[in-house]
N, C-alpha and C positions, 0 to 999 in steps of 0.2 A: 584864542587863535581863530581866525575866520576861515570858513571853507572857501576853496577856490571857486571862481565863478563858472568856469567851464572845465569839467572833469573828463576823464577817459570814458566814464559811464555815459556822459552826455554825447560824446562822439559816437559811441556804439549805438545809442538810441537814434541819433540822427541818421547814421548810415543805414540802420535797419528800417527806419521809416521811409527813407529814400528808396530802398530796394523794394519795399512792399508797395509803395505808391507807383513807382515807375516800372516795376517789373511785372509783366503779365505772365507769370510763371505757369499758372494753371492752364491757360490756353495753349501754351507752347509744349506742354508735357507729351502729347502724342508724338510730336516731331522729335522731342528729346529721346523718347523711347525708341523711335525708328532709327535715329542717327547714332545714339550712344550705347544702346543695348540696355538690357534689363538692370544689371547691377549698378552702373554709373547713373542711369536715369533715376533709379530708386533712391540712391544717395542724394542726388540733387533735389528730389521731391521732399525727402525728410529735412534736408537743409533749408529749403525754402519755407516749409511748414513751420520749422522752429523759429526762423527769422520773423515770420508773420505773427506767431504767438507772442514772441518777445516784444515786437513793436506794438502789438495790441495792448499788452500789459503796461508798457511804458506810457502810451497815450492815455490809458485808463487811469493810471496814477496821477497824471497831470490834471485830468478832468475831475478827479475826486477832490483835489485840493483847490481847484479854481473857484473863484467867487461865484455867487448865484447870478451875477450879471452876464457871465460868459455863456452865450448861447450858440455861437458859431466858432469855427476854427480861427477865423480872423480875430474874434474876441479873445481867444486863448493866446494867439500870437501877440496881440496888443497888451494883454495882461503880463505875459512873460518878458517881452522885449520892447514894449512901448510901440510907438508908431512905426519904426522900421520893421518890427516883428509882424505887425498887422499887415503892412504892405507886402512883405515877403510871403506871408502865408496866403494872402488873397491872390497874389500873382501866381504862385505855384499851384494853388487850387484851381484857378482858371485854366492854367496850362494843362493840368491833368484832365479837366473836363473836356478840353478841346482835343488833346492828344490821345487819350485812352480809346475813343472810338476808331481813330486812325490806326492805332496799334492793333486793335482787335481785327480790323479788316485785313491788315498786312499779314498778321500771324495766321489768321484764318485762311487766307489765300495760299500761304506757304505750306500750311498743314494739308490742305486739300491736294496740292501737287505732290506732297509726300505720300499721302494715302492713295491717291489715284495717279501714279506716275506717267501713264501714257494718255492723259487727258489734256486739259487746257494748260496754258501758261499761268504763272503767278498773277500777272496783270489781269488776265481774263477772269480768273476766280475772284479777285478783289472787286472788279467791276460788277460781276454777277452778285456777289454778296451785298454790295452797296445798293444795287437795284432792288434786291429782295427785301432789304431793310427799309426802303423808302416808304412803303405803305404804313409800316409801324411808326416811323418817325413823323409822318404827316397826320396821324390820328390826333384830333384835338383832345386835350386832357382837362 
């Protein structure tokens, strides 16, 4: 009897990896503690940490059995699902590279208005954070 192609375990791994990649949980924790309180925010922190560990173990298992020619995430996607997998992984990775800095700026702006309630608006904090990061981004590497 053959194994099914897509199992419940695969669904859980995909969901966990999506949450880890798209969720900027660590940066939002101060705001979570301020809004939800100590108990609920600690439960959320432990939950996010366990999802992160699970997703890391899953991707590590895939990388261990991958052939030596797989050097990038796109290569792993191509090895597992062929050309559609390579395209999907490359597009999602590019989106993460573009969207993650935006999420950091937005979450940072909302955290600073939570930490300093009578200061600037969210938009002002986001612009200030972006201006402060420009010198770092413009340094040649």
